[in-house]
C-alpha positions as CSV (number, residue, x, y, z in Angstrom):
1,M,157.6,-22.6,-16.0
2,V,154.6,-23.6,-18.1
3,K,151.6,-24.9,-16.2
4,Q,149.2,-27.2,-17.9
5,I,145.6,-26.0,-17.6
6,G,143.9,-29.1,-19.0
7,N,140.4,-29.4,-20.3
8,G,139.0,-26.7,-17.9
9,G,140.6,-23.9,-19.9
10,R,139.1,-25.1,-23.2
11,V,135.7,-25.3,-21.5
12,A,136.0,-21.7,-20.3
13,D,137.0,-20.5,-23.7
14,A,134.0,-22.4,-25.2
15,R,131.6,-20.7,-22.8
16,C,133.0,-17.3,-23.5
17,G,132.6,-17.9,-27.2
18,E,129.0,-19.0,-26.8
19,F,128.2,-15.9,-24.8
20,A,129.7,-13.8,-27.4
21,R,127.7,-15.5,-30.1
22,Q,124.5,-15.0,-28.1
23,N,125.2,-11.3,-27.6
24,L,125.9,-10.9,-31.3
25,M,122.6,-12.6,-32.2
26,V,120.7,-10.3,-29.8
27,S,122.3,-7.3,-31.3
28,I,121.5,-8.4,-34.8
29,R,117.8,-8.9,-33.9
30,I,117.6,-5.5,-32.2
31,N,119.1,-3.8,-35.3
32,N,116.8,-5.7,-37.6
33,R,113.8,-4.5,-35.6
34,R,115.0,-0.9,-35.6
35,Y,115.6,-1.1,-39.3
36,G,112.1,-2.5,-39.9
37,A,110.6,0.2,-37.8
38,D,112.5,2.9,-39.8
39,V,111.3,1.4,-43.1
40,R,107.7,1.3,-41.9
41,R,107.9,4.9,-40.6
42,D,109.4,6.0,-43.9
43,M,106.7,4.3,-45.9
44,A,104.0,5.9,-43.7
45,H,105.6,9.4,-44.3
46,K,105.8,8.9,-48.1
47,T,102.2,7.5,-48.3
48,S,100.7,10.3,-46.2
49,H,102.7,13.0,-48.1
50,A,101.5,11.7,-51.5
51,L,97.8,11.7,-50.3
52,A,97.9,15.1,-48.6
53,N,99.5,16.8,-51.5
54,N,97.2,15.3,-54.1
55,P,94.9,18.2,-55.3
56,Q,92.1,15.7,-56.1
57,H,91.8,14.7,-52.4
58,K,89.9,17.3,-50.3
59,L,88.5,15.1,-47.6
60,F,90.0,12.1,-45.7
61,V,87.7,9.8,-43.8
62,F,89.3,7.4,-41.3
63,E,87.8,4.3,-39.8
64,A,88.5,4.5,-36.0
65,L,90.1,1.0,-35.9
66,K,91.2,-0.3,-32.5
67,V,94.6,-1.6,-33.7
68,K,95.6,-2.4,-30.1
69,H,92.6,-4.7,-29.6
70,M,93.0,-6.2,-33.1
71,T,96.6,-7.3,-32.4
72,A,96.0,-8.7,-28.9
73,S,97.8,-11.9,-28.2
74,A,96.0,-15.2,-28.4
75,K,98.2,-17.1,-26.0
76,G,95.6,-17.2,-23.2
77,T,96.5,-18.5,-19.8
78,V,97.9,-21.7,-18.3
79,E,94.4,-22.8,-17.3
80,E,92.8,-21.8,-20.6
81,P,95.4,-21.8,-23.4
82,G,94.7,-20.0,-26.6
83,K,94.0,-21.5,-30.0
84,N,95.8,-20.9,-33.3
85,V,98.4,-18.9,-31.5
86,R,100.9,-19.0,-34.3
87,Q,98.4,-18.0,-36.9
88,K,97.2,-15.1,-34.8
89,A,100.8,-14.0,-34.2
90,G,101.4,-13.9,-37.9
91,L,98.2,-11.9,-38.5
92,N,99.3,-9.4,-35.8
93,R,102.6,-8.9,-37.5
94,S,100.9,-8.2,-40.8
95,I,98.5,-5.7,-39.2
96,L,101.3,-3.9,-37.5
97,A,103.5,-3.9,-40.6
98,A,100.8,-2.1,-42.5
99,T,101.4,0.9,-40.2
100,W,97.7,1.9,-40.1
101,G,98.1,4.0,-37.0
102,Q,101.2,5.9,-38.1
103,T,99.8,6.6,-41.6
104,T,96.6,8.0,-40.0
105,V,98.5,10.2,-37.6
106,F,100.9,11.5,-40.3
107,L,98.1,12.1,-42.8
108,Q,96.0,14.0,-40.3
109,Y,98.5,16.7,-39.5
110,K,99.8,16.9,-43.1
111,A,96.3,17.2,-44.5
112,R,95.4,20.0,-42.0
113,R,98.4,21.9,-43.0
114,Q,97.0,21.8,-46.6
115,G,93.7,23.1,-45.3
116,K,91.9,19.8,-45.9
117,L,89.3,18.1,-43.8
118,C,89.9,14.9,-41.8
119,I,87.0,12.9,-40.2
120,D,86.9,9.8,-38.0
121,V,84.0,7.5,-38.5
122,P,83.0,4.4,-36.4
123,P,84.3,1.2,-38.0
124,H,81.1,-0.7,-37.4
125,Y,79.6,-1.8,-40.8
126,S,81.2,1.0,-42.8
127,S,83.4,-1.5,-44.7
128,Q,81.0,-4.4,-44.4
129,E,78.2,-2.5,-46.2
130,A,80.5,-1.1,-48.9
131,I,78.5,2.1,-49.0
132,A,79.2,4.0,-52.3
133,P,79.2,7.8,-52.6
134,N,75.8,9.4,-53.3
135,Q,74.1,6.2,-52.1
136,V,73.2,7.6,-48.6
137,V,70.3,10.1,-48.3
138,L,69.9,12.2,-45.1
139,H,66.3,13.2,-44.8
140,S,65.5,15.9,-42.2
141,D,63.2,18.8,-41.4
142,N,63.8,22.4,-42.6
143,G,65.6,23.6,-39.5
144,S,68.4,26.1,-39.9
145,P,71.1,23.7,-38.5
146,M,70.3,21.1,-41.2
147,K,70.2,23.7,-44.0
148,G,73.3,25.6,-42.9
149,A,76.2,26.0,-45.4
150,T,78.7,24.1,-43.2
151,M,76.3,21.2,-42.9
152,L,75.6,21.1,-46.6
153,A,79.2,21.3,-47.5
154,T,80.1,18.5,-45.1
155,L,77.4,16.3,-46.6
156,Q,78.6,17.0,-50.1
157,S,82.2,16.2,-49.2
158,L,81.1,12.9,-47.6
159,G,79.0,11.9,-50.7
160,V,75.7,12.1,-48.7
161,M,72.6,13.5,-50.5
162,P,70.5,16.0,-48.4
163,S,66.8,15.7,-48.4
164,F,64.2,18.0,-46.7
165,S,60.6,17.7,-45.8
166,R,58.1,19.3,-48.2
167,P,56.8,22.8,-47.4
168,A,53.4,22.9,-45.8
169,V,53.3,19.1,-45.3
170,S,53.2,18.6,-41.5
171,N,53.5,14.8,-41.6
172,D,56.4,14.6,-44.0
173,N,58.9,13.9,-41.2
174,P,62.1,11.8,-41.4
175,Y,62.2,8.3,-40.0
176,S,64.3,9.7,-37.1
177,E,61.2,11.5,-35.8
178,S,59.3,8.2,-35.7
179,L,62.2,6.6,-34.0
180,F,62.3,9.3,-31.4
181,K,58.6,8.6,-30.6
182,T,59.4,4.9,-30.2
183,L,62.3,5.7,-28.0
184,K,60.3,8.0,-25.7
185,Y,57.4,5.5,-25.4
186,R,59.6,2.7,-24.2
187,P,58.6,1.6,-20.7
188,I,62.3,1.8,-19.7
189,Y,62.6,5.4,-20.8
190,P,64.2,7.2,-17.9
191,R,62.1,9.7,-16.0
192,R,65.2,11.6,-14.7
193,P,68.0,13.1,-16.7
194,F,71.1,11.0,-17.2
195,E,73.9,11.4,-14.7
196,N,76.6,11.8,-17.4
197,L,77.3,11.3,-21.1
198,L,78.5,7.7,-20.6
199,A,75.2,6.8,-18.9
200,A,73.2,8.3,-21.9
201,R,75.3,6.4,-24.4
202,Q,74.9,3.1,-22.6
203,W,71.1,3.5,-22.5
204,V,70.9,4.4,-26.1
205,G,73.1,1.4,-27.0
206,T,70.7,-0.8,-25.1
207,F,67.7,0.7,-26.9
208,A,69.4,0.3,-30.3
209,A,70.2,-3.4,-29.6
210,W,66.5,-4.0,-28.7
211,Y,65.2,-2.1,-31.7
212,N,67.4,-3.8,-34.2
213,D,67.4,-7.4,-32.9
214,E,64.2,-7.8,-30.8
215,H,61.6,-5.3,-31.9
216,R,59.3,-6.8,-34.5
217,H,58.3,-3.9,-36.7
218,S,54.7,-3.8,-37.9
219,A,55.5,-2.0,-41.2
220,I,57.8,-4.8,-42.4
221,G,55.7,-7.8,-41.5
222,F,56.5,-8.1,-37.9
223,V,60.2,-9.0,-38.4
224,T,63.1,-7.3,-36.7
225,P,65.0,-4.6,-38.6
226,A,68.1,-6.8,-38.4
227,E,66.3,-9.7,-40.1
228,R,65.0,-7.4,-42.8
229,H,68.5,-5.9,-43.4
230,A,70.0,-9.4,-43.6
231,G,67.4,-10.6,-46.2
232,L,65.9,-13.1,-43.8
233,D,62.4,-11.7,-43.8
234,A,61.2,-13.5,-47.0
235,G,62.0,-16.9,-45.5
236,L,60.4,-16.1,-42.2
237,L,57.2,-14.8,-43.8
238,R,56.9,-17.9,-45.9
239,K,57.0,-20.0,-42.8
240,R,54.3,-17.9,-41.2
241,V,52.1,-18.5,-44.2
242,D,52.4,-22.3,-43.6
243,V,51.7,-21.9,-39.9
244,Y,48.6,-19.8,-40.6
245,E,47.3,-22.2,-43.2
246,A,47.8,-25.2,-40.9
247,A,46.0,-23.3,-38.1
248,K,43.1,-22.4,-40.4
249,K,42.6,-26.0,-41.5
250,K,42.7,-27.1,-37.8
251,H,40.3,-24.4,-36.6
252,P,38.4,-22.9,-39.6
253,E,35.9,-21.3,-37.3
254,R,38.4,-18.7,-36.2
255,W,38.6,-17.2,-39.7
256,S,35.8,-15.5,-41.6
257,G,38.0,-14.9,-44.7
258,T,41.6,-15.4,-45.8
259,T,44.5,-15.4,-43.5
260,R,46.8,-12.4,-42.9
261,N,48.8,-11.1,-45.9
262,W,52.3,-12.2,-45.2
263,L,53.8,-11.1,-48.5
264,P,57.2,-9.4,-48.1
265,V,57.0,-5.6,-48.0
266,G,59.1,-4.2,-50.8
267,V,58.9,-0.5,-50.2
268,V,58.1,1.1,-46.8
269,H,56.5,4.6,-46.5
270,L,56.5,6.5,-43.3
271,N,53.3,8.3,-44.4
272,P,51.8,6.4,-47.3
273,D,49.3,8.0,-49.7
274,Q,45.8,6.7,-49.1
275,Q,45.3,5.2,-52.6
276,P,43.6,1.9,-53.4
277,D,45.6,-1.0,-54.7
278,K,44.2,-3.0,-57.6
279,E,46.1,-6.1,-56.7
280,F,44.5,-6.7,-53.4
281,G,41.0,-6.3,-51.9
282,P,39.9,-3.5,-49.6
283,K,40.6,-5.6,-46.5
284,E,44.2,-6.3,-47.5
285,V,44.8,-2.7,-48.5
286,A,43.4,-1.4,-45.2
287,S,45.5,-3.9,-43.3
288,G,48.7,-2.9,-45.2
289,L,48.0,0.8,-44.7
290,K,47.4,0.3,-41.0
291,R,50.7,-1.6,-40.6
292,A,52.7,0.9,-42.5
293,A,51.2,3.8,-40.5
C-alpha cells in the first residue's frame, strides 16, 4: 500500500539539499584557503632560494617588522566600534599575502647554509630616511673593539664608512662621547644600577625621547634635534628674530648692541677651530663658538 507523505517530505528533502550545499561551500572555501597558503609558501621558497644562491648577495638585512601588530583587526568593540574596517581587512590580506614572515624565515636558514650573513635591524626610520650605502659614517675612538677586523668587515658589508679620531688629538671625540656626558649629567640619572636589562632600556628610551623632542640644543640655535632633523628650525628661528626685534623696539634700554644672531646653523662642529669669521663681528663669532662648544 502506498502512503502519501504530502508536503512534509518535500520540505525535508529541501532541507537536506540546503545542508549539503552549505557543506559543499564550506569545503570549497577550506580548499581554496589551503591552496592559497600552498601557493604563498611556494613563492616564499622560490624567492628565498633565488636570493640565497645569488653570488652577488653576501649580506641580508631584515627590518624587524611586527606583522602581527600590523595586521590587527580594526573591528573594535561594541561600545567603541572601529573605523574603515573593510579597508583595514583588505590591507591585512595584502600584507599577509606578501608572505614577509615566511620569506624572511626561509631566507635566513638558506643564506646561513651558504655561509652568508643575516642581520635584523629595527624598522624605525630605516625605510623612512631612505639611507643609501656609504652615506652613514660611524666616528669612534681608536679602541681595539672598534678597529677589529670583525667590526670593520661588518661595517663594510653594511655600507657604513668607519671614521676614527685623529692621533694625539685629545678632544677629537665622536658625538656619542658628548651625548654620554649629557646623559650622565641629567638630574634623573639613576644613582643605583638598573635592576635588569628591561629597566635600563626603558630609562634610555625616556632619555632619548627627551633629548630628541624636548631638549633645545645650544649648538643648533636652541631648537630640538627633532625640529632640526625635520627642517623646521629655519622657520622657528625667523620667528625668534621677529620676537627679538619687537622686544628691542619696546625696551631698547635692554640692548647695548644688536640682538642675538638667530641665523640657521649650517654645519655643526663638536670641537670647532678657533678661527675668526670675516662675515660677522667679534661678538657674533664668540657667541657662535660658545654655543657650538
